[in-house]
ROTOR-383049 format. One record per atom (N, C-alpha, C): x, y, z; residue in one letter. Coordinates in pm, whole numbers, plus 50000, padded with zeros to 5 digits. Each point is the difference from the previous one (the first is absolute). Layout:
XYZa...
This chain:
024093006227675x500735009450048x499575012249918x499105012650075x499615013449850x501045008550121x500385003549850x501555008750043x499325013749913x500625011750002x499775018349906x500935003749979x501224996049883x500535008949971x500005014249961x500595011850027x500115016249973x501005000549938x500575002849886x500535005349969x500225007249858x500545012749955x500215007549875x500774994049887x500914991850019x500754989649942x499634989449935x499604993349896x499794990849987x500904989850029x501174997049958x501344992050020x499825001350179x499795007150044x500254995550140x498784992250082x498675007449868x499334985250093x500004986049933x500605001549863x500414985349958x500834992750051x500605004050064x501344999650127x499364989450120x498985004050039x499425001750143x498914981349974x499295005249856x499024986150006x501704987149947x500715006849945x500454985049987x500694998350144x500785003150083x499784998250143x498814995350080x498795003249997x499214998150043x499804984249896x500054995549936x499764987349967x500974983050023x501025009450030x500994992750107x499244999050157x499525004450006x499174995750158x498554994349980x499095005649904x498814988849982x499705003549879x499544988449954x499894990749876x498365006949955x499505005550073x498245007649900x499395010050133x501085011849984x499705011850072x498885006949945x499155005850054x499625011949945x500505014350022x500855004549919x500435014749944x499475006249894x499715020250125x499075000249931x500945015249983x500605008349883x500705007949928x499995014850006x500395007650041x499545014449929x500965012050044x499905007049891x500955013750032x500175010949988x498845004650128x499795008550048x498694994150136x500125008050132x499055000650043x498854994150009x500155015849892x497524998350026x499814985549910x500794996549914x499864985849925x499624992450108x500924996750075x500404993950126x499154999950052x499275002950043x498385005950101x498724997949901x500345001349861x498884995949941x499734980049991x501544996550031x499744985849974x499664991350105x500075009450150x499874992050126x498925002150054x498895006949896x498675005150049x498864988750029x500194990949907x499324984650059x500654989250032x501305004449983x500494986350078x499064990650143x500644993550056x499814991450110x500714999950097x501814998450005x501044998050042x501455003549909x500625004050099x501125004449929x501264997350089x500794992049939x501564995950118x500525008050030x500655008949843x501325003250038x499855018049938x500885009950027x500065008249880x501225003449984x500525002949881x501305003949974x500105010749868x500145016650061x500305010249991x501145010849966x499925003749871x500955014549997x499695006950116x500655010650096x500185004950076x499525013149964x500325005749855x499815008049972x499655004049852x499275006249967x499145004249850x501085007749879x500364994049909x500675017849952x499275015150009x498444996750004x499685013750021x500065005350186x500504993350071x500165000950134x499114997550068x499114994049999x499064989150107x500754989050081x499654998250140x500614988549999x498574990150062x500684987850046x499234983849988x499835003050155x499705011150094x500134991650120x498085004050029x499485004049939x498455003350020x499174982349941x500244997249863x499694996049950x500074985750092x501794995750037x500364993650052x498534998050171x500115008350053x498935001150149x498904995349931x498965006249892x499064997149966x499294985049978x501254991249950x500074991049946x500034987150109x501105008050143x500314991950093x498345000750104x499405010050001x498335004350078x499534986049906x500174996149880x498374990849989x500644986849954x501735003750002x500774981450022x500744999150125x499314994650111x501285005950100x500684985449989x501255002150055x500934991449955x500564998149911x500055013649889x500694998649886x501515006550007x500844988649945x501195005649936x500515007149924x500995009450041x500305006149912x501215008950053x500534999649817x501415006549972x500065006749902x500815008950023x500435014249950x500934997049889x500155006949860x500994999349851x500365016950081x501575003550061x500385010650009x501624999149966x499975015749962x501455005949919x499995015050061x499295002550136x500105011850068x500064996750141x500835013650074x500164999250135x498954998650022x499604996050115x498424997150079x500395004850142x500895008850018x500285004150146x498415003250032x499385009449933x499195009850049x498734993249983x499854984649965x498974997949991x500104983150168x500865001150045x499984985350061x498355001050121x499135013749976x498884996150090x499154994549952x500285000949843x499044991749927x500304985249964x501104997949976x501024989749978x499144983250117x499835008450127x499024987350038x501384987050000x499394984449965x501044984950015x500095007749852x499715001349882x499794990249898x501555002349947x500384990149906x501114999449942x501025004749867x500855005650017x500305012549867x501044991949898x499424999449880x501044991649931x500505015849904x500814990949953x500815015449842x499074999349922x499765009249913x499594998749836x500715004849914x500264987849896x499044985750013x500704989350145x499184993050026x500784993750132x500564987249973x500974995250083x501014989749973x498524988450009x500454992549876x498964987049996x500144987150064x501565004950115x499724984750118x499535004650123x500425011350052x499055006250081x498335002149996x500445001249884x497785003449955x499264983749984x501214989850044x499114990949979x499564993150113x501075004250065x500784997350173x498525005050072x499365013049980x499245005650050x498874992049937x499544997149880x498844993849952x499504986750082x501444994250015x499414988950112x499544996850113x500935015750073x499195002450135x498835001849986x499655009249908x498515003150023x498654992249927x500544987949912x499604988849956x499574995050098x500984997450135x499514989950088x498895006250089x499625015349962x499105003550117x498994995049955x499364996649844x498784995449973x499695013950003x498744996649914x498825010449933x498535003650136x501025008250045x498784997250122x499685016950029x499495007149905x499215010950003x498574995449974x499445009650075x498785003349927x499545013749988x499255005949973x499375010049993x499815008050070x499724995650113x499895004750084x501135006950148x500045009950033x501185008550034x500574989950114x501285000250073x500184988450147x500455010350078x499125001650089x500365004050144x501314998450048x500934991349965x501175002850032x500995007249921x499595003949843x500105011149949x500835012250065x501055003549984x500545011850169x500155009849893x499095009150012x500225013449961x499315003449865x499334988049935x499504999849899x501314998849850x501044992150088x501115001149901x500064980549998x501144995149978x499984984150046x500714997250109x499784988350023x500394993550134x501444992049933x500414996950109x501914993249956x499994990449972x500884999449898x500244988049933x500494998250170x499514980849955x500524991350124x500714984749973x500915002350034x500814986049960x499694986050127x499214988349949x499834993250096x501074996950085x500434998450100x501264994650063x499414984450039x500564992449898x499704984349985x501884996049995x499604978150006x501505000449996x500464998549841x498615001649933x500155001649868x501215011749968x499215009850045x500295014649947x501895007350065x501164994549889x500795007450084x500435013749916x501505006950070x499915010349925x500684999249889x501004986749937x499974999349886x499074999949885x498304996850024x499285005349895x499225007850019x500855011650078x499715012049929x500735009749924x499435009149915x501125002849945x500965006450040x501165001049969x501375003950067x499925013750031x499145013049951x500245014450055x499404997750081x498524991150066x499255002150149x500824993250081x500654993850004x501234992650082x501205007450065x500925008949893x500715003149999x499815019450049x499065003649944x499765016050039x498325003850103x499844985950042x498665004650035x500255007450141x498505005350002x500105008650126x500714997550127x500855007250062x500604994250142x501184990549944x500524999549876x501704991349995x500715009549992x501185000950127x501045004749975x501564997149895x500335008349904x501055002749916x500955005650119x501084990950003x500895014550113x499325008050097x500615014649980x499215006050114x498715006149994x499404994749887x498595003749954x499314989549998x498505004650038x498844992750024x499135002349898x499144994949899x499605001449875x498485003050118x499625013749921x498545006450044x498714995549901x500335001549892x499144994949893x499924998949855x499484998349933x500364998749881x499595012349915x500835007849891x499785009549916x499805000749864x500994997249995x500004994149817x500824991749982x499744992349861x501454996849910x499924999849889x500804993549887x500165009749825x500984976450021x500795003349924x500044984849910x501074995750089x500945006050039x501174997150100x499765002450140x499195011950030x500475001750162x498615002150072x499924997350114x499315004950068x500185011350124x498695008349996x500815007450103x498645003350164x500295002950048x499484998650134x500285009250114x499075002550101x500455011050101x500704990550122x500805004650028x500664992650114x500635008050154x499904995950063x501045010950070x500814991750070x501045010150010x501785000550001x500214999450189x499734986250083x499984997850113x501035005850121x501105005549891x501205001350142x499345015850006x499415005249914x499965017650054x498504998049946x499144995549959x498695001850026x499555009849892x500604997749902x499625007449867x498804991249878x499315004149930x499414998349908x500335000749885x500114988549887x500814999749900x499354999249905x500564997449821x499234993849989x501044988449939x499834986749930x501024991849995x499594993349870x501104999949990x499654992149783x501044992149975x498954987750048x500764984650004x500094996649862x501064994849931x500114992049866x499694991150014x498754988749944x499464992450023x500564984850003x499594990950085x500894989650025x500234990649931x499455001349878x500204990549881x501075008549892x500315009350021x501275006949915x501405004050026x499814991050194x501515005750003x501164992450001x499524985549904x500644989949984x500535004049849x499185016349961x500715002349833x500995008950015x501374998149976x500835006550031x499895012949877x499195001649890x500535008649925x498565012450037x498324991550096x499685010150077x500175006550138x500904995550024x500705003250195x500975010549954x500944996149896x500965010149977x498675013749962x499375000649907x499165011449983x499225009450095x499594987750124x499325007750065x501325008150074x501514991050052x500665005450051x500375015649998x499964998049849x500255012949910x499605012550007x498114994350022x498925011249985x500365007250168x500024992050088x500305004650129x501095009750022x500794992649928x501405014350029x499555011749916x499235004049878x499755006149958x499305008550080x498965001850041x498925001850089x500745004550159x501264995950016x500524999250120x500555015649969x500915002849888x500805012349972x498715004149997x498615003649988x499435012250009x499875004050135x500155013349982x499485010950156x499615010550003x499005007550027x499175007649955x499075003250082x499425011550018x499604998650168x498324998449974x499634997449836x498964999349974x499054986649944x501694988350026x499584990749884x500084989150096x498814987350023x500594991450119x501284991550000x500565005550089x501874991549984x499704984150010x501124991149959x500234984750050x500695000750111x499694993450109x500745000550117x500964987550014x499394989949994x501584986849948x499754986449948x500514992749923x499644989549936x500644987950094x499524994249961x499714988650109x499894981649901x501024987450092x499344988849986x500334996250039x498644993550077x500174988750123x499214986650008x500704990050045x499414986449929x499834999349859x500735003349921x499364994249873x499275015349977x499225008150035x498525014849971x501445006149948x499485004549849x501085015250027x498705012949932x500625012350119x499035008149946x500475010350060x499675013849990x500605011950045x498625006650084x499935011050051x499015008450071x500115017849943x499195005250004x499995014549953x498965006850099x499645009349998x499335010650096x498624995149938x499074997250095x498864997750011x498975015549931x499634998449881x499585015850015x498845000850055x499325011950099x498735000650013x499165008549900x498664996950034x498985007949917x500124986949895x499115015049854x499534993149884x500485001449890x500674993949862x499985004549884x499125007049934x500455001149934x499095011749845x498744988649999x499934991649950x498864991049933x498874994850123x500794999350143x499144996850120x498805017849960x501205007950057x499235011350020x499325003449905x500034999249844x498635004149929x499094991250024x500364986950004x498594990150027x499235006350116x500025003950095x499815005250120x499365019749964x500355001249864x499525012049971x500415013150111x501454999850046x500635013950040x500315006249875x499425012750072x500575007149926x501075011650075x500835007349955x500855005650028x500345020450013x500205007050080x500255013449990x501435001949932x499865012949993x501485008049940x501274996850069x500114998050146x501134999650039x500484988250009x498954986649978x500184988150036x501174994349879x498575003849862x500565000249867x501315003249935x499655011150014x501385003949991x501534994350097x499624997350100x500864998150090x500464983649979x498994991749896x500574986949971x500064999449920x500415007049859x500915006149882x500665002550021x500725008750114x501175005450077x500874991549994x499414988750119x501034989150054x499934984349834x499305008149972x499834987949844x501325002449949x500365012649945x500795006449906x501835000650059x499205000450136x501965002350103x500294982950025x499054995149978x500614989250015x500524989349903x499165002549829x501264999349898x500735001549968x499795014850059x501725009049956x500874991450052x499654997250101x500844996050060x500944986349980x499254988049911x500184991749948x500835003649891x499255007449911x500415006349885x502035003050007x499475004450131x501605008549999x501424987250045x499204994050113x501184995550021x499834982449932x499734999449838x500424990349947x499254988050019x498665001150102x499514990150038x498674993849886x500444987049919x498904992049968x498395002450044x499235002949961x498944996750034x498854993149909x498624994150089x499535001549887x498645012250004x499255009049853x499625010749984x498644996850121x500205007250097x498715005050089x498804993549972x499315002350093x498364997049988x499205002650074x498934999650000x499015004950109x499954986350076x500374993350021x500304984650109x501005003250094x500475012149898x501584998450126x499705011750109x499475009449983x499385015650101x499154996950017x500535002550159x499164998450097x499375009950113x498575002449983x500155014050169x499624994950111x500635000950138x500634999950128x498795007550031x499294993250117x498805007850067x500385014050076x502045002850026x499325011050037x500365009649834x499514995449956x500415006949863x501605001549899x500434991750035x501565003249938x500034990349874x500614998849905x500404990249872x500974994850040x499464986049965x502054993350007x499604991749849x500994990949971x500524997749881x500364987750048x499394988149869x500874988650020x500884997349908x501244992350104x501614995049882x499584991849916x500285011649890x499844990149852x501024997349977x501144999250014x501225000349962x500664987949956x500504996749880x500304987649944x501504993149958x500394990850009x501024997550053x501064998549790x498885000649924x500325003249835x499255011349954x500625010949929x499255005049908x498624993449959x498775009250008x498465000049962x500115010549884x498614993749938x499235008549886x499565014850048x500895010750018x499775012150043x499055002849878x498785009850051x498955007849943x500945012150022x499895009949899x500105016049993x499745001150128x500305012650056x499505005850123x499135010849936x499775005449862x498615008050029x499254991249948x500004984049939x498694989150017x499674996250159x500995002050082x499324996150155x499885012050039x500115012749985x499585015450036x497994996149960x500214996949919x498555000649920x499544989950013x500634986450020x499164991850077x499225002750130x500655003250135x500145004750124x498425018349985x500915001249869x498685011850074x498744996349940x499484987749896x498814996150003x499634990450137x500984992050051x499504992150104x499445011650116x500895010050028x499715003750057x498975011350020x499564999949902x499015010449958x498344993550022x499854989650064x498704991150063x500335005550181x500995007850036x499695001350125x499805022050041x499534999249873x500235018550025x498554995750065x499865011250088x498945010550070x499675013549930x498974997449892x499755015349904x499905009650144x500044999350117x499545010350058x501555001150082x500744991050008x501054999150136x501494999349912x499564999349892x501354994349929x500445009349830x499855013949996x499545006849925x501435005449985x501325000650031x501285002149964x500694985649932x499614990750109x500474987249941x499414988049840x498655010949991x499454992349885x500935009849872x500345012850017x500615007349893x500934989649961x500804998650168x501554988250012x499404992049841x499724990250074x499154988849926x500104999449828x499085011850007x499745007649782x501074999349965x501365005550066x501005003549969x500894987949953x500064987050121x500804996649950x499084986949955x499394998549933x499084991449896x500535010649839x500535012250027x500285006349877x501274992149852x499364998649949x500804992649913x501715005349947x499555015850012x501435008149944x500895001050060x499694993950151x501305008550079x500574984650019x501015005350020x501254989049968x500284998250143x499504993950091x500614995050140x501394997850064x499685006450060x501774989750070x499514997350124x500544996250112x499154995350124x500795016150116x501035005749950x500575010650079x498525012649973x499595000649862x499145010149934x498784994450045x499674989050030x498995001850093x500215005850157x500864997950047x500165005650115x499855011650014x500455005049899x500315017750024x498065003150004x499684999749847x498834999250025x498924998450135x499734990250064x499824990050083x500285015450141x501045000049980x500805012750144x498955011949959x499905007249872x499565012849954x498104994950071x499444985849962x498695000850051x500024998750163x501014998050037x500144998450204x500275014349994x500975007249981x500245011750018x498305015149959x498764996249921x498945001749932x499114989650164x499874995450049x499514995650066x500315005850119x500825003550032x500455005350156x500005016449999x499725004449875x499305019349958x498594997050080x499884988249894x498145004850035x499454992250128x500974993850081x499544996850107x500605009050125x500705013949967x500455003850118x498935014450015x500375003150175x499125010249957x500985007950126x499455010850086x500345011250067x499064996750103x501495002250101x498875000250131x499035007550033x498785001350103x499125012050011x501295012350050x499635009049998x500545011750054x499005007250098x500215004350158x498895004550033x499575013449987x498585000549940x499865017549972x500045010450104x500695009249913x500355006950087x498935015249968x499405006350118x498825009849986x501155016950005x499635002849855x500385013350028x498855015649977x500825006950015x499425010050019x499285006749894x499665011650009x499085004949880x500715009449927x501035010050090x501325006349932x500794989249909x500044985750032x500994993249962x499874995649854x498244997049982x499164998049875x500145011949925x499355011450015x500635012749907x501415001449934x501004999350120x501394998949970x500274990549876x499494991550041x499894984049898x499785005649867x498855006849989x499004998349927x500805011649829x500455015150148x500565008049882x501334995149984x500984988850025x501124998349926x499224985949947x499134994049969x499684991049908x499625004049844x499615016450063x499505008049841x500955007049943x500995001150047x501185010149971x500894991149920x500254987150074x500114984249923x499545001649887x499174996049989x499034999249913x499635009749862x500675009250026x500075013849845x501235001049999x501014996250086x501424994149969x499604989149894x499994991850010x499974992749900x499474996749912x498535007049966x499205007049881x500955006949924x500965008350115x500395007049842x501064997749940x500534990250073x501464990749985x499364992149853x499374993050020x499204996849818x499985005649922x499125012750039x499345009849907x501515007649932x501194997450069x500965010249937x500924989749930x499594985950041x501334991049942x499054989149918x498775006949961x499494991749896x500454995249823x500404989450005x500634998849815x499305004549912x500785002949934x499185006649841x500004987249901x498875000349944x499784987049916x499264986650072x500174991949912x499134987950083x500584995150078x499384995250119x500044991550165x499984981049997x500474997649949x500664984550046x498914992750082x499364994150002x498914990150090x499874987850032x500164998650101x500124983750016x498844991649946x500034996449948x498994990349929x500134984649942x501104991950048x500454988149977x498804987050103x498945010950049x499144990850097x499664983549868x499584993950107x499294983349918x498844998350077x499304992049924x498164997950029x500344987250028x499544994250099x499744982450000x498674996849909x500074989749935x499004994949920x499914984050013x498654999350096x499924981850071x499984993849880x500694989750037x499424991849922x498694990949983x500064987049904x498684996649951x499355001149865x499044996650000x498984997549882x499845012049953x500075006549810x499665011650003x499344998549812x499135006949979x499695003349830x500955002149956x500554996949854x501205002849968x498675000549817x500675011749952x499564999149844x498574999150002x499324988249905x498615005550015x498994986350030x500745003050159x498964985450094x500714993650046x501984994649897x500564993450080x500324998850172x499944988350055x500044998450137x501644998650027x500615006950032x501484996550064x500585004650152x500494993250042x501225003250154x501364999750012x500165011750057x501385003550030x499804997750141x501565001450010x500635004750177x499865011949988x500195002550158x500065016750056x500885002749927x500175010249964x501535009349932x499775014750041x500825011250004x499865012850055x500835012649858x498975007649957x499755003949878x500235015850008x501345004949922x500045016350036x498535007150017x499775009850108x498315005750016x500355011949906x501555007649933x499975008649835x500654990749967x500315009149862x500714994049842x501565004750080x500734998049977x501565003150023x500495015449932x500055008950088x500175013149950x500874998250003x500715016949916x501175006649969x500744995550073x500555007750115x500275000450047x500964984850089x498564992250016x500864990450063x500864988749872x499485005449888x500374991549891x501905006749992x500165016750057x501345003849972x501034994650091x499254990250150x500315000150081x501114986249982x498994989749896x500864986449948x501325008449899x499565009949939x501595001849890x500895006050079x499345010150095x501424999650072x500694988750106x499544992149973x499974987750154x501254989049888x499524998449824x501104997049947x501095004549903x499705014050035x501255008849979x501254992449983x500625000350170x501404989349995x499744985749994x499354992150017x500074987250012x499174992549868x499535004749924x499214998349816x498814990150072x499574995749895x498804995850035x499994984049896x500704995250004x500044985949967x499424989750066x500225004950143x498754986350097x498675002049960x499675012950000x498944997950007x498855000949828x500964997449916x499595000349900x499084984349914x499485001149935x499404985849939x500734993549952x500474989449984x500584990449936x499885001149867x498845002249937x499365000649840x500825015450011x499615012050038x500655015249949x501095000249914x499165004649851x500855000549909x501355006350010x501534992249946x501295002750027x500445015649972x498935005949900x500195015550007x499775007550053x499164999250104x499515006850083x500725000650155x500995011950018x501125001850077x499005007750140x499095008349958x499745005550147x498474998450040x499405003150087x498765003350053x499135012050049x500875011049922x499945013749995x499425008549848x498844999749976x499625006149899x500785009549932x500055000849886x501025011949908x499455016650009x498644997850046x499075013350043x500485003350182x500714990350052x499405002550118x500335010250092x501105009049946x500955010350046x498915015149960x499695001549904x498765009849983x498734996850041x498964987750014x499314997450096x500105000250145x500954991450037x500385004350139x500085014450058x500865008349934x500105014650025x498235004449987x499464996049923x498475010049986x499584997950139x499684985050032x499554996150093x500375004750158x501164998150023x500805005750080x499765016949993x499895008749956x499095012450003x498945006249989x498974985749999x498435000049947x499895009649887x500605000849909x499695005449857x499754987449873x499685009949906x499324988049858x501474995949984x499504987249891x500614994449975x499234992749871x500665004149860x498984996149934x498665004749981x500045014050057x498685008950025x498534992250054x500594990950099x499464992850104x500375004250117x499315006750141x500465002150094x500254986950051x501364998450150x500434989250039x500815003550083x499814991150090x500835000050194x500964986749988x500435001250143x500844986750041x499124986150035x498425003950002x499334989350059x498974995849908x500545005249885x498904990849880x500794990249926x498804989149945x500754990249996x501344998049899x500664989149989x501535004049934x499584990149894x500475007249878x500174997449876x500684997149913x500244995649877x500954999949920x500614988650004x499464993750103x501284985750000x499044987049975x501024997549893x500084984249922x499614991150162x499684987849957x499224990050100x500954995950032x501025001049899x501514994450096x500845006650131x499735011550032x500105013050096x499334993950095x498234999549940x499344995050152x500384991650102x500294989549842x500654983750097x501125003550158x501205010649894x501004999850115x499645005350055x498815014150053x500065006350079x499394988650137x498794990049932x499224991650112x500424995850021x501474990549927x501514992850113x500905005750101x499735017849907x501205006950092x499274998550153x498695001050005x498895000750087x499954993450095x500254983449949x499904987650086x498574996949929x499405001849949x498804998449922x499704992149899x498805003449840x499984994849940x498855007449935x500125001649892x498475002849917x499044993850006x498365008350005x499124990150055x499484989849842x499744989150008x498954991049861x499045010249969x499385000149932x498905001649945x498914991750067x499594993050065x499204991250126x500085009650087x500975003850101x500235006950104x499665013849964x500705006249883x499385016649967x498415001250006x499254990049955x498684998049951x499474998450143x500554988350075x498915003350105x500295009750109x501505004150046x499815011750057x499155011149972x499435004049839x498995009249952x498764996350025x499474982149949x498505001749985x499374994950109x501164994050140x499735000950136x499304981249994x499375000550124x499274987950016x498205001349940x500045012949932x497764997849947x500894994649860x501225006049926x500204997949898x499515013049872x500335013450088x499515006749926x500805006749886x499015004949873x500605003749913x501235013250029x499935007150100x500375009750011x500275002750114x501705005850050x500115000650162x498714999850060x499025012650027x498785004150018x498964992849988x499944998449887x498434988950002x500024994449870x498755005849961x500214988049822x498935015149917x500225010649996x500185010049932x501155009749954x500205001749920x500915010449964x499855012750004x500725004450057x500235016650050x501005007550000x500245008149900x500945004850014x500655015850089x498785001050032x500165004650146x501414998950083x499604988749971x501244992650160x501274998549971x500235009949877x501314999349934x500685013450060x498925007750052x500665011750023x500865004650082x500955007550027x501035003650082x499805008950164x500204999950083x499535009350125x500995011849939x501405000249909x500655008250013x499795007249809x499625008450010x499865007049830x501004999849947x499715004649833x501135001549908x500734987449937x499784984350106x500434989449895x499164997949930x499835001449883x499464995049939x500594984449887x501184998349994x500374984250021x500304990350124x501465002450008x500394990550155x499645005050097x499484992350106x499085010350122x500554993950104x500505009550091x500704990850113x499314987150024x500324996150075x500284982449980x499354999150160x499765006250042x499055005550120x498655004050057x500255009349845x499005007750016x498864998349894x498974991250021x498954995249886x499104992350110x499625008750071x499194986550100x498974993349991x499585001749844x498694994749951x500154987149980x501535000449875x500264985449972x500654990450161x499424999750003x500694985250119x499054990750044x500114988450006x499814986050018x499514995550104x498964992250059x499534994650136x501155000750078x500804993349963x501314997650119x501175011150001x499795016749921x500655007149982x500595000949911x500514991349875x501195003349926x499205013349913x501145009749971x499715010549926x500214998149824x499455007549911x500255003949915x499814987249883x499234987450037x500394990449932x499085000749804x498995008150060x499385003449867x500305008649923x500745008750031x500535017449958x501454996750034x500295015749952x501595005550012x500594996149851x500714987450048x500984992849940x499714990750018x499634989649853x500064989150028x501574992450021x500064983150025x500584998850081x501124982849926x501404998350067x500604988449910x499444986950100x499464989249981x500134986650021x500854993050008x500194989150061x501124985449988x499354992649920x498995000749959x498924994149911x500704999549835x499994986849938x500005004149868x498954995949932x500375003949848x498734995249865x501024998949937x498954989849851x501264998049891x499845012749933x501415001249912x499425011549924x499374998749847x498895007449944x499284997049932x500264995549862x501325002149952x500504998149881x501514988850003x500465002950129x501924987249992x499334992250064x499824984949949x500374987550075x500735001550051x499594994050143x500754993850125x500695017650027x499925009050006x500205013450101x498765003850080x500035005450101x499485001550128x500285015050030x499115009850021x500125013050040x499105003250156x500425008450090x499425003550115x498455002649965x499644997050093x497905006050012x500525015250080x499195008149968x499895010050076x498195002350005x500065006650138x498204997650103x499915018250048x498745001449915x499675015150105x499745011549891x499065007250035x500045007849849x501005012950067x500095009149928x500785014150056x499235008949954x501015014249997x498915011849980x499915001549872x500384992049871x500045004749865x497854990550013x499774996050074x498764992449988x499125011250031x500165007250104x499105016649982x499255000949858x500704997349938x499785005649831x499534990249903x500674985750055x499774987049915x498634995450094x499944997250089x499164997050075x500554982750106x499225006250113x500664987350081x500284988950031x500344994249912x500334978750079x499524999050097x499554985550055x499544997450068x501424994050148x499844991550070x501154995850032x499954984449948x499384994049905x500484984849968x500795002449870x500225020149908x500884999149918x501174994949961x500534991949917x501184998150003x500715003249885x501335008449975x500565009549883x501104993250024x500545004049835x501794997350030x500285014249855x501194997050007x500855011249942x499744998249854x500204987149929x500214999949835x498805007849902x501065000049895x498785002149884x500414994749892x499374993449893x500524996549934x501095000549933x501174995249962x500834999649915x501495000850097x499745007850133x500485005850054x501294984850109x501184997649976x500604991450067x499314997450100x500784990050131x499414995950138x500575007550130x501045007949982x500765007750097x499145011850035x499325001549879x498975015049968x499284998050139x499324984050089x499335000750068x500275005250082x500964999550078x500955004450102x500635010750055x499945010749856x500035012550055x499555007250030x500075014250091x499685007450094x499415011949907x498625000650035x499095011849961x499405010450140x499845013449948x499485010650057x498464998850048x499814982249999x498885002550078x499714984450129x501084996849958x500344984350080x500835000550089x499704999550162x500134999250131x500364982050094x500435000450081x500084989650041x499244996050203x500654992950024x499405000250134x500954983550032x500464999450127x500164986650012x499344993250113x499534987950017x500034990550095x500704992150084x499584995850150x500834994850079x499304983850033x500804989150015x499314984550049x500255005450139x500585004650106x499824999850164x499825020850027x499894995650119x499665014650067x500845010450004x499995013549881x501335007750009x500335004750097x499164999250120x500595003050185x501014992650036x500294989249949x501254988450036x500805004249908x501265002650093x500935001550002x500854989549946x500694995549925x501014988049918x501095002249991x501534993650029x501245002350027x500184998449840x501445010850009x500264999849844x501124986749975x
């Protein structure tokens, strides 16, 4: 007997080999841990009697293609699958193959080996025309006087298609695990398809197993939610113990993934909404349940999501909601259609954000806002019939419009505020993930992130100061912030901010609200970033944002050019409004990385004199470099001079500002 085993775990293969030797003293057994290796092993085979393989490998591939290929080459091949997944969506590929759990029960496997061995090694390498649809021919049990039901595996006699259990007629086998088998069945009295979960006959005499089975049925019967598959009834008939539940139509996520399914915004957001609602219900009602997995999530032909009933009779090991939301965000990302899943993609990125302390209700809130956003982008106004106007009507309308325009202009001229005018400068630029050149030729890879297009302005930092005046800043402070630092308002802030507000000189230098904020220390920059729901950039992220994919030494290329520092607004000799220096921009559009002010980063460097101490890395040139010379974007800086304590490395200066980064699209709104 020649047999091929495919399983990723060695202990599973070892167990199957032991079972095989109970049936055949000298089998020819081939073993492989993946489908590709298995195909290589069979290239020169003249015969193959049986194949036992996992249904799905950990990389998402299924065994049906290799089964079909081997069945064409070795007609009459006996096939058994090792499976722990719901195969509802794969019935058209199962044919008549046997399905075991993974790992399989030895007794059932031995019985299958015996039946397979009686067929003998009849294969040739020429295809048999009797092989139906290029798949397998049915397993035929010879009807002789010597072959009785008691010689067949118990499960095949009790649960064979066509058998009746009370009001139910079994239709087909779906899946089994250690103690149960699940079948599609028909409830005859009302002609309703159901899933019938049967306690395997060999366990019906074990009181503790029966008790656990009944407890599980009771727990799942308590679940009543429109999106969770309900339990219909528990039943005990002629020694058979089983319950029935909804037969979920459609395919679960692993099956959809295997088919290369992609989903649009509406489908993905609706799916997350259903998941969050179902999990909120279970949590709110104190129902113990297994952590949700992709195999529990189904998408029907009607586009609606259904969730498998995962209630348990005893408390299960629950992962944190944040971990589960992150897991779902990762798994669902594979279904994103780049052209049709823009809003959903932002949602999934946020779901993977480790900084968000997710709850199921907070996820529901975010999804609801995504729903609203979709509704707004898909809404439309019915076309109105075109009305033909006379020339006089157009003339009158023109005169009225001109008068209105003059009034508006006059209003703005008369009400123009004196001094500095704050502009909205909190835009962010997407830096696409991938490989880039770091420092002097080192190749690094970073994921996608978003970085402030402009350095944080004085006006925007004032918003932070105002926001924390009543509540304090402790929730935004760095855990290692010095105890004697009680505020994030610089000592000179009042005079500094007033000068900027009035667009006058501070310490002899012209300044306005849109200039980069300076005089703030590293702790201030950290707190501001956290308040914004962001963080400071690492020096690797900062350098990639400036040098781009080409690895330029300067944002604009590889040649230093002081003219690039010039502002479109005259008389600014030091700090320039962050949006006024058009020459100092990277290929992605990030402004003022080479000049204006240097910037704090989240990265640290060893203190030059104090062993074990680290101080922040500063990146980028500043207005001072217009005199000292322009550094390129690879230059790393620190504050400490010889003899100075470590805390000096964190102090604010008039030439250091900062900007923030986000791991998620800033357009995505997040529940507080």
